[in-house]
N, C-alpha and C positions, 0 to 999 in steps of 0.2 A: 377744664372741662371734665364733667363727671358723667360717665355712661352707666346708667342703671337699668335694670329690668323692672318695669313697673309692677308686675305681679309679685316679684320677689320683695320689693319695698312694701307693698300693701300687706303681704303676709307677715313680714317682720314687724311692721307697725302694729298690726292686729295682735300678734303674739305678745309684744311688749306692753301694749295697752291692756290686754286681757290679764297678764301677770299683775300689773298694777291694780286693776280693778278687783281681782280675786284676793288681794292682800288687804283691801280696805275694810274698815269696820264702821266706826262711828262717823267720821268725816269722810264722805264719799266724793272726794275731789281728786282730779288728776290735772296737773298743770303741764302744758307743753310750751316750750320756748324754742324757736328756730332762730339761729344766729348765723350770719354769714359775714366773715371778714376775709381772711386769706384761706379759710376753710369753712365748711358747713358743719355746724354743731346743732344737734337736737338734744334738748334736755327734757326728760320726762320725770316729773316729781310727783310723789303721792304721799299720803299720810298712812301708809300701810304698816304692817308689823315688822318689816325689815328682814334682811338676810343676815345671819351671823357672819361676822368678818371671816371666820375660818372656813366658810362654806361658799364664798363668792366664786372662787376658782372652780369649785366642784360644779356649780350650776352652769358656768360657762363651758364646762367640759361635758355637759349633758346629764348630770346626775340630778334627779328630781328631789326636791325637799317636800313636795306635796303628797307623793305616793311612791310606792316601791317601783323601781324601774327607771326608765329614761325620762328626762325632761328636755324635750327637743327645742322648745321655743327660744330660750336664750342661747343655747348651743348653735342652732341654725342662724340666728341673728349674728352671733360672733363670727361664725364661719363665713357668712356672706360679706360681712364688713372687711374681714381679712382678704377675701378674694378680690374686692374692689380697692384694695390698698387703704382701707379705712380702719377704724378701731371702734370697739364697744367697751365702754368703761362703766363699771357699776360701783356706786358708793352707797353704803347702807349703814344705818345704825339700828341694830335689832331692838325691837320693842319701843322704838322712839315715836312711832305713829300714834294715832288716837284710837284707843280701844273703848268699847262700851263698858260701863261699870258692871 
């Protein structure tokens, strides 16, 4: 059984989808996949510009790559997932998405 706060889940999904959308350029697609086996998995995939591998932990700790200061979207999502005994995993290949010529 998973006990979630609906408004928290909405906010987290909104932040994650906004981050994906803001990273898009030429191909403006975001793919969502929800899988349930013995755990619930949500995969969000986009064709964005990616996050440098050495910066993934930074964004999960609240450092923004888009502007000076805090980036709270991924940080808050990560904190909430830990609170409910879940996890947030990011994988990214920088500049692997589709960019306009």
